[in-house]
N, C-alpha and C positions, 0 to 999 in steps of 0.2 A: 400286634396292627395287622389289619387287614390290609391285601393288596391293592384296595379300593383306597383307602384311607393312605396309605403311603402313596401313591399317587397324586392324590389331593394336597399333601402335604408337599412333595416334590414340588407340584406345580405353583404353589405358593412361593416356595424357595427361589424357583427360578426367575417367575415375575418380578422379584425383588432385587436379584442379582442383576437383571436385565434392564430395570427400571434405574438403578444406580449406574450401572454403566453408560447407558443413553444419555443420564443427566451429565455425566462427567465429559463425556464425549460431545456432545451438542452444544451444552449451556457453558459448562466450564472450559471446554475446549483444552482438556486434560484427561485424555485416555488412560485409564487403569484397567483394562481388560483388553487383550489382544483380540484383535477381530475374528482369527481363526477358532479361539474360544469362546467368543460370543456368538459365532455362527452355529458351532457345535450346541451349545446351549440351547440358543433359539431352535434348532430343531427339535431339541428334546423335547422341547415345551409344546412344539407344534404336534408331536407325536401323541403328547400324553394328552391334549385338547383332543386332537382327532378320536381319540379311543373313548375317552369322557367327557363329551361335548358339555356335559352339565358343569365341568370344572372349568369353560371358558368364563371370562368376567371381562366388562368394557374397559380395566384399564390394563388387560393384557398387551404385550407387545407385538402379539399376532395380529392383534386387530386395528394394527397401525394400516393397513390397507388388507379390506376383505369385505367392504359392502360391493353389492352389484351396482352397475349403473342406475342413475336413476332419472325417471320421467321429467321430473319438475323438482322446484324445492318448497319444502312447505314455508310456513311462516313463524316467527317466533316473536314475541313479545317481549321485550327486556323487562328486566325487574325494575330499574330506574332509565328514564328516558337518555339517551346517548348524544350527549348537546354537541355544538361546535364550538368553537374558540373564537374570540375578539383579536383581530389583526392590529401588529403596531409594526412600523417599519425605520423607526429609527429612537434613540435613546429619549427624544421629547414624548413622544405618545407613550412611551412606556411610565414616564413619569405622570402623564395625564391618567393613566390608567390607574396609578396606584393613588394620586391624589382622589380619582372619583371613589375610589374604596375606602379611603378615610373620610368622605363627606359620610360614609354610610355607618362606618363601623368606629369611626374616632380612631384617635392616634393609636390604637392597638392593634390596627391592622398591620402594621411595620415593626410591630415590636418582635414579634418571633422569627423574622426574617423572611427568607424567600426560597424556594427551591429551583433551581435553573436546571433542565431536563432537555436533551434533543428531542426535537419534534420529526419524527420518522416519516418519510415519504413513502408511505407504504398504504394497505388496506387495512382500515379499523373493523375489529372483530369483539365479539364479547362471547368468552368459553363461560359455560354454565357448570360448575360443580356442587354437586349433592353428596352429603358426608366423604368430600375428598376425592372424588372420582368424576370424570368428566362427562357428562350425560347429554351435554347440548354444545353445539358451537355453531354462531351467527355472525352474519355479516350485519353492518351498522344498519343499513337498508334505509329509512326515513329518519332514523333516530328515537322510533318508538317500535318500529315493528320491522325484524329484518328477514334473510334468508337463512333456512336452516343448511348449513353445509360441515356438519359435522363428521362426516366419513372422508372429507378432504380434508379438513383440519387434523385428524387423526393419523395423516401422513407427515404433518412436519414432526420432526423428532424431537426438535427443541420446545414443542408443547407438551407438558406432562399429562398425562394419561391418569395419574392418580397424585394428589399434592404430598408432598413430603412434608415430614414432621406433624406437628399437632396443632390444635388452638383453632383451627379455621371453623366458620361456623358452618351448619350442617347445610346451608344453602348461599350459594355467593355467586356472582358474576364479576371474571377476571378480564378486563379492557385493555386492548393493546393494539399493535398494527404486525399485521404478517408483510415482509419484505423479501425482496429477490437481491441476494448480494450482487455486487458488481462485478465478481471474479466468474461466480457460477452464472449469471443473466451471458456474460460473455461467452463462456464455454459453449453454452447451451446454442447460442445463435452460432457459433462457429460450427458445431454438429449440425445444425438444423441447414445451413447453407452448403456443407459437404456432401449431403443428403439431397439437395435439389430442393430443399423446403423452404418456404418463406420464413426469414428471419422476424423475431419480435422487434417491436418499437421502443419500446422503454422499461425497466424494471418495476417500475410502479403500475402501469397499468398490465403487466405480464403476472404481476402477483395477484392481483384483482380479479383477471379472467382465469386464473389457475382454480382460484376458491370457487369460482361457479362453474366448474368443468361437471359435465352429468359424470362422468365416470371417474372415479377416484383414482384409478391406476394412472390415469393422465395426470393427475396433480402429483402422485408419488414421483413421475419422473422428474419434476422441476424442483430443486431442492432449495425450498421456502426454509424462512427463517421466522421467530417470532421474537417480540420484546414487550412485555408487561408493563403498565404505568397506573392502572387504576382498580379499584374494587369498589362493586355494589352490592348491598344486601337489600331483602325485601321492604324495608321500610326507610331505606333511603337515607338512612344516617350512615356516621362513621364508625368502623370499630377502632379506628386509630386516631393518636391524639395530633400527630404530625404528618407531613408528606414524607419525610424521611424514614419515618417509623413505618409508614405503608409501603415504600419502595423497599427497604430492609426484610421486610416481614415476606413479601411476594419473594423476594432471593431466597428466603428459608425454605419456602414452600417449594422450591424447585423452577419459578418462574424466571427466565431470561429477563435481565435488566439492562438497558441501553448504557453504555460506557458514558464517562465525562460527565457525569450528572455532578452537581455542586450547590452546597446549602451557603446560602450568602446572608451576609448580616444586612446589608445596603443594598439598595439601586444602584449603587458607584461599582459595587462587586460585580452586580448583577451585569451591568453593561461591560463592564471588563470583560468578564466569561465570554459574554456573546461576541465580543472581538475575537477572542481567542480561537473559538469554536470556527466562526465564520471563516476567519483569516488564515488558522494555522491549521486546528486539529480537524477540519472538515474535510480538507483534500487527502487526508491519511485513513479516514474512512472506507470502509466496504461495503457501505450501504448508504442509499441517500438520505439527507434530508433537507428541509426548506426552512428551517428555524430553530428555536429555540422557544421552549415553553415556559415562562415564569409563572409560579403559584405561590400564592400566601402558605406559608409553612405551616402556618397552626390550623388544624380543622375545626377548632371551636370557630375560629375569624371564617373561615370559610361558611359553616354551616349559616352564620350571621349575616355574610354579604349575600349568601344564596344566588340565584339566577336571573336572567332577565326573561322574562315569559317563558320559563321552562326551555329556551335554548340555548343562551350564553351565561355561562359562570362569570359572575363579578370577580371572582377570586384569580382568576387565571386569564393570559394573554399569550397568544404567539408573536413570540418577537421574530418576525420574518427576516431571510436572508436573500441576497440575489441568486437567482438560479444557479446550479452548479452544473447542471446538464442542459442545453440548449440545442436549439435545430438550425443549423445555417447550411449553405451550399458548399460544395466541394467542388471548387474553379478548377484545380489541377494537381495534378502529383508528379513533384520535382525528386531529383536526387542529391546528395553529396556524395563526397568520397573520400571516405576516413582515411587516417594516417597508413593503416595497415591494408588499403585498398579494398576494405568493406564496402558497399554502395548501398548506401543509406536513403529510402524514400520518405516524403513527407508531406503533407499534405498542405494545399495553398487554398484558404478559405476565405469565403465572405466576410468580411469584419463584424466579430459578432462579442457581445459583453457575456465572459463567464465568469462567474463569482468574482465580480466587480473589475474584472481585467478585460481589456480590450484583445482578444484572439485573433491573430492571421494566419497562423502557421500550427500545426500539429503533427506530432509523432506518429508515424507507421509502422515503424520497426523494421518489416522487412516484406516482400512481396509475396510469399506464401501469405502472410496475414490478410492481406489485401485482397488475395484469394478468397481465402476462408471467410471472409466478412462479404466477400462478394460486393466490395466498393468501386464505383464507378464513378468519372469523371462527368459532373454534371447534379451528382445525387444530393437530396437534402439529406445531411447527415447529421447525428446526433454527437456531440462536444462535450465533452467533460474535464476537468481538473483532475490530473493523476499525480500520485507522488505528493511532492509539494506544490508546485506550479505549471509542470508541464503539461500542455492541453494533451488529449487522446481523444481521437475519432471512436465513438463506441461502435457506431455500426451504422447504416444507412437507413431510411424512412421508405419503405418499399413504397408504399400506397400513394407516396410522391415522386416516384421515379417515371421518367421520360421512356415513352414506348421504344425510341428509337437507340439509347443506350447500348454500349456493348462493354464487355469484359476489359480490365486492365491489362495489356500483355509485358512480361517483364523484358529488361531491354536486352538484348543480344551483344551490345558493345559500350565500353565506357562512356557515359556521356563527357567527361573531361578529354580523354585522349582517342576516342573511337576505336580504340582496341578490341578484341572479342572478351566478353567476363568468363570467369570461372564460376560455376556452382556446385556451391557445398552444403548440402542438408537444406536449410530455409535461407540461408543467404547466398548474393552474390558478390563475385569479388574481381578487382581489377588487379593483373600481378603484374602491371609494367612498371618498374620501379622509378621511370621518368615522367609518370604521369603526372600533369600538374596539379589535379586534384589532391593527390596523396601527396605530392611535396609541399605544398603548403599547410597541411594539415599537421605533416609530421614534424616541419619546424615550430609549428605553434606549440605541439607538445614538447618538443626537445626543450623551449624555452621558458616552459610553464614553471610554477611557482613549485609544484611536486617533483619537478625534476632538476632542472639546471638553475632554476629560478634567476632568470637575468631580468631584473628589474626595469620596468618603463619599456620592456620588448612587446608590447601589447599586438593582437590579431591583425589589429589595421596595418599597424606600422611594418609587419612581416610580409601582409598582403602588398602593399606599396615596394617594399623590397623586392617580392618577386616579380611583381609586375614589369619593375623598372629595370630586371635582368641583373641585378647588382646580387641577388642571394639565388642561388640553385639547390643546395644542400645546405645542411646545417654547418660544415665546415667553413661554408662562405661566409657566416657570422663573425668568425675569427679575424677576417682579413677587412674587415670593414674600417675605414678611418674616419675621423670627425670632419675631414674635408670633402670626401663623398658624399656624407650623411647630410650633411649643410646645405649643399645643393640640390636637393629634396623640395619639395613644396611639405608646410607644415612644419619645418625644421629650421631651428635658429642654431646657432654656434654653441651656445652652451648646452641646449637640450641633447644636441650632438655628442659633444662632448662627455657628456653626463653616460649617454648609452653605450658609447665605447666602452669607457671604463666599466659599466656593469659589465657588459660581456666579457670585458678581461678577468675580471674578479671571478667569474663563473667558472673559469679555468680550473680553480682549486676546489670544485666539488669532489668528492669520492666517488671511486667505481661505481658505486650502487646506484647514485643519482644518475652516472652517465647509462648505465644499462637500462634502468628504465628510460630516461630522456630518449634512447634510440630506436624506439617504438616496437621492439621485438615482441610479436605477436604471441600472447598469453603471459606475458612477464610482466605482469603488475610490480606495483611498490616493494611487496612481501617477497617476492622470487627474486628480484633484484637483489634484494640486501642477502639473502641467502645465496645466491650464486655468488657475491663479492666478497662475502666472507669465507666461502668454502675454496674459491681458487687465487683470493688474495689480489692478483694482476691479471690486467685484458690479457696478456700474453700468454699466460697459462691457460686462459679459456678460449682465445680466439687464436693462438699461435703466433708464427713471426708474420706481422703485419707485411713485412717486404715481400713476402712470398706468396704467390697468387694461389699456390695447392694448400695453403693453410696448414703447413707444415707445423706439427705441435699442439696443433687446437686439441680441444678433448674432442673425446668421442662420447655416443651417446649413452652407453651404459655408466661413462664416469658422469656425465651431468645428470641422468636418471640417481644415480646414486645418493644426491645430495638428500637429505631429508626435508620434506615437504615441497621438493618437484616431481612432479608425473611424468608419465610417457609423452603427453602433447606437448608440455613446456620444454622436454628434453630434445624433441622430434624438432621444434622451432627452432631453439637455439643452436642445435647442432647445424641446422640449413642455414640460416642466417649467417652465420660467420665463414661460410663457405662461397659466400655471393660476392662474386670479383670486384663489381660495384660498391658494396659496402666496404671491402676490404679496403678499396681505396680511399675512401672517406676517411674510414678508422685511422689509417696511415697518415692521412692530412691533420686528423687531428691530434693524433700524436706528432706529428712534427711541429705544429702549432703552440704545443706545450700544457694541454690539457692534463689533468693526472689522471693515469693510468691504475691506482691501485684502490684497493681500501685500507685505512688505517686500521693497525692493530686493537683487537677492542680490549679495555679493561676487563677485567672480572664485573661482570655485569649481573644483575639478580635475577633471577627466572622467577620473579613473583608473578607474574602473569602468564607464565605457560600454561597452555591451554584454555585459556580463557578468551572469550570474545570480548572485545571492549567498541563501546560507542563514544564518539567525542562529539559536543552539541554546545552551542553557543561559542561566546567571545572569553578565550581564556585571559587572566590579566597580565603574563609575562611571555608565556608561550604560543607561538603560532599553532595553527591546527595540524601543519605538518610536522613541525617539531615536535609536538606530544605525540603523534601518530609512531614517528619515529623511535621513540623513545619506549612507547609499549610493544613497538615489535624486535626492539632490542631487548626488551626483557622477557620475553619467549611469547608475547600477546598476538593476537590477529584484530585487526582494526577493521569494522564494517560501519557501512553507511546507515542502517536502519536497525531500529529496536523490532526483537522477536522475544520469544520464548526462551531461545537458546542464547542471547546477550547474557554474558557474565557480569558486567558493570557499565555503568554510564558515566562518563567524565563531564562535568558541567561548568559550563561558564554563563557571561552575561546572554539576557536575551534567549536563551536555552530553547523556549519554543514548546512544540507540541511532543518531542521526542521524550522530554520529563515528564510530562504527563502520563505519556504512554508507558514511560520507564515505571511509574508509581504505579500504574493499575496491574502491572504484570508483575510489582514486586522485585523489579531489579535491584541490585546495589547501586546506590548513588553518592558520586564523591565530588571535590572538586577540584582544582588546581594545586591547591597545596596539599592534600592528601595524596594526589598522584604522587607527586614528588618525594612526598615522606616515604611511599611506599617503595620508589623505585632506589632511594638509598639506603634501603636495609640490608 
């Protein structure tokens, strides 16, 4: 074999390895090649192609960014016109669409069912593949003719330069949407604001604008992604029998497909899936959608139905949702003081409807984020739903900013007590133990279901007790009498007696609940359980509470030696039990009869050792907290969100979006009965 032939073979091998690795990383979200190894192989391919330019191919990974800036864009005529979809805004309009289809095609229109797919809020594009290799990428344009942006589309790592598998026609167009992930969009805006550059208005416009950048290197700086959903061939026919087959084949070819698609047999299932997407799953997505596309499943029926004037297909409709990113005005930035003293800013907004809910407030996380996003009072801002229902400010709309606006300043004093604040990394804290803001939140946390579980002691009632001056710390709760409570507004004698009884009952809670309820910084439920089991009594951890000098209290090294307790937790616990004011409160709690020990653990299963468990829905007999404690007792870790690292999902009634996500990630799913069975093995 000649050196030249060997170089050619090696270049082919490297292209295959790198293409597979890129697909695994960017499409499947399942990295199979370490970054350093990828970089080494990539550089080797670059060197071969530099020495032998004739070996460079259109599908080479080195061609993702390599074109010179363009003076303008050529025109591209699509193989088949890219039509637009008719819209439906409720179940009735979807039903009317289907009835129109039945009038044209007869009852057969619904016999094969329907495909329900996310409607991505991005920029529509068409990718032309010749013999499986990407040769042209174009915008939608007017539906018949678009602009050639091939060099820019090559920079999008999730778009394959060569189709995987075989069986594809020699010439075809793959249609889809280029989108800007929310997380990447916000990170880019933070970077631009820090550099003094104007931030982008919204992900959709930024995606479209990025595709039309004259320099592909600029597009490459923006981490765009792609989802495919349709195929066009020169004769305008279909090479698939169903829409599901089309999507499955695209995935086999290496084309990313949007998640949460569903094949439905009836319109009732379609509407049910639309509600699930709009009200639950939508808030968990890292990209924008503005609806769900409903398609007749059968390709034969699609062909029979055709389109209206070459513009709108009769066999598909867009079931539109209420917008989940909207613009409104930032009226004010307020703060609240948490139980640990952390001062949290939040936005007061001109009320606006987001995803079907009226939003007046939104989280701002910390003042560093406000600075990074360059948010200013009076700005028109974009708001979206984040997580489940928590509204979040995406960023300002710079074009609508008042000329006299000024940046937000970080408060130098606590808004609740007026004492100077302490800055720690991105956060600011009030260290005043007697701060009214901290006191209220600390008592609320202490009484919560996850801590001392005092039934009937709501936020509003605790706030009332604090305002009346009858509760200044958690120990005061246990000195309350029914007679004193009954004197307050909105309290009757019976409700006062019930509350006092519930407070008294909480004295029996084990040490682990008490430690969590005290609100020690960094000590969550799991850490509280670990500490309670290791030390057994509060005295072994805090020393003699009658002594102000904390005689006999555990030292830092002893605390940190507990498996699962790191240095930050150890330092926090060590310092906490040496504060004189806290020791006085703990001494009062002890004198008032609260339990100060952890019950000896019966031999428990370690069935969940090393596992990450998520619990969702309403379980038949266990409360969410009971189930969580049992998993922790069996060695598991309980988190709130599903990810690739989740080992197990425990589901109850009305499981919602976490169940769907677990299915898509292949996470094992069990019910309460199976959970209990495993715990007693």
